[in-house]
N, C-alpha and C positions, 0 to 999 in steps of 0.2 A: 493479380493486382499489384500495383507498384506503390512504393512509398519512397520519397526522396529520390525518384528516378530509378529505383532498383526493384525488381520483382522478388518477392519472398514467398516461398511455398512452405508447407509443413515439413517436407523432406529436408529443406535447407535448415530448418530449426534443429532436426534430428542430428545434423552434422555439427551442431553447437550444443552438445548435451548440457543439461543443467548441472550445476555443482553448487552445493551448499557453501555459502559465504557468510561468515559471522562477523558482525561489526559492533563495536561498543559505541553507542550514541551518548554523548555527554553534554550537560549544561550544568551550571553551578549548583542547582538544587538537587539534581539526581542524574542517574545514568541508567541505561537499559540496553539489552542486546537486541539486535535485529538480524534475522536471517534473510538472505536473498538467494536467488538461484541462477541468475544470469548477470554478467557484466553488461551494462547498457552500452553496447557497441556492436558494430557489424550487423549481422543478420538478426540477432536477437533485438537489437534496437529497432531495426526496420519492422519487425514483427509487432513490437509493442506500439510503435507509432501507427501502424495499420489498425491495430486493436483500439487504440484511443481515438484516433481522428478519422478513420476510414470505415467505421462501422463493422469491422471484422469481429463481431462479438463471439463467434465460435472459438476463437483463440483462448477464451477464458478457461475452457476445460483443460487444455494442455498446460497453461500456466498454473492453474490450481493444482493439477496433479503433481507437477514438479515441485511446487512449493510445499505441498502436503508431505511428499517424501523427504524433504529437507528438515521438517520440523523435528526437533528433539522429542523423545517420548513424553517428557514432563509438560511440554507445551501442548501436547494432544489431549491433555486431561483438564484443560481450562473449563470454566463454567460457561463461557459464551465467547463467540467470535463476533467482531465488528469491523468496520472499515473506516478509512478516512474519506469522508463524503465530499463530493463536488457540490458546488453551489446549485440552487434550483435553476438558475439561468443556464448553467453549463449542462445540467442534466436534460433540460428541455431541448437545448441545441443538439446534443448528441443522441438523445433518446434513451440513454442508459448511463449508469455510473460504473466505470470499468472496475474500480476497486470492490464495489459491492458484488458484481458478478463473480469475481474470483473468491471473495470472502464466503459467499454462499456455498460455492462448490467445495471449498476447503472445509467448511463447517459440516457439510453433509458427509464428506470423506472421513472425518474423525468422529462423526457421531455427536456433534455438539450443536446447540442452537446458535443461529445467527441473528443478531438484533441490531437495529439502528440505535446506537447509543450516543452518537454525536450528531450535531446539527452544524452546518456551516452557516453562520449568522451574518457574515460579511462577504460580499462578492469582491474579493481582493484581486490584485493583479496576478496573472499565472506565474507560478514559481519559475518555470523554465525561461522566463524573460529577464530574470534577475541575477545579480552576482551573489556570492555567498553572504556578505554582510546584509544585503537588501532582503534576502530570503528570511533571515531570522526576524527582522522587523515586520516583514509582510505578513507573517502568520500569527502575530501577537493578537490575542482577543478575538480571533476569527471563528473559533469553534466553541460549542457549548455542550456539555454532557448532561444526560438525563440522570439525576441523582438517584431516583427511585429504582431505576433498572440497573445501576452501576454499583451501588453500596455493597461491599463485602465480596464482590466478584473477582475471580481471576479471569483476565481477558486476553484474547489474542486479537491484536490490531493489525489490520491488513492495508497495504497501500500498493500502488503500482511501482513507483520508483523512489528510491531513497538516494539523495545526493548529499546535502549537508546534514540531513537528519532534523532540520528545523521543524518541518511539518509533523513528523512522527513524534518528536519530543513535545511539541505543543499539544497534540492530541492526547498523548499519554499523560501529560501534566493535567489536562482537563479531566481525564478519567480518574486519576489518583485524587485530585482535589475534590472530585464528586464522591469519593469513598471507595473506589476500587481497591481491592486487596493487593493485586500485582497485575502488571501489564507486560506482555511479550509482544514483539513486533515481527511481522514478516512482510517482505516485498518481492514482487516478481524479479526486480533488477536493482542493482547498485550502480550508480554512475561513478565511473572512475576518472571522470574528466575534472581537470582543475577549472574552477569557475571564479 
């Protein structure tokens, strides 16, 4: 299969081994750490694009395994794992939610429950179409957390790609405002591109 005109196979990904990358995501009210395992470039980028947009759902297992291995021990003792959800429209178009598939596999690997704690209530413009400033505004008031399921919980929040951190921080903020005790973040990849 090709993505962006290039063929990417599983052995190609093995030539780009995952490496834990920690990043501090900050906004005025709070900050949190996010761990990712790939730079969003080259063959890893092509594999993620295939996973997201070309139906290569089988890639979820490898991405989840790499992310699980990068999680600090403390993060593996969370109460629950959740994911940054796509809109209902996007899920219907793709047939799956790429972050949910990875989150469920990570949760299984660390022996924790995986729950849908966030709902995307606005079908906003895709983040990859926007510059940095627009991304922050684009995710405001887009997500809603389930207070009953969140209150008092330590949560591992999973997404596919972290660029500015706007989406992760907005979702983490929703979870914390709904009563979460603590939120940790994990992503398949970190974009190193200037946007």
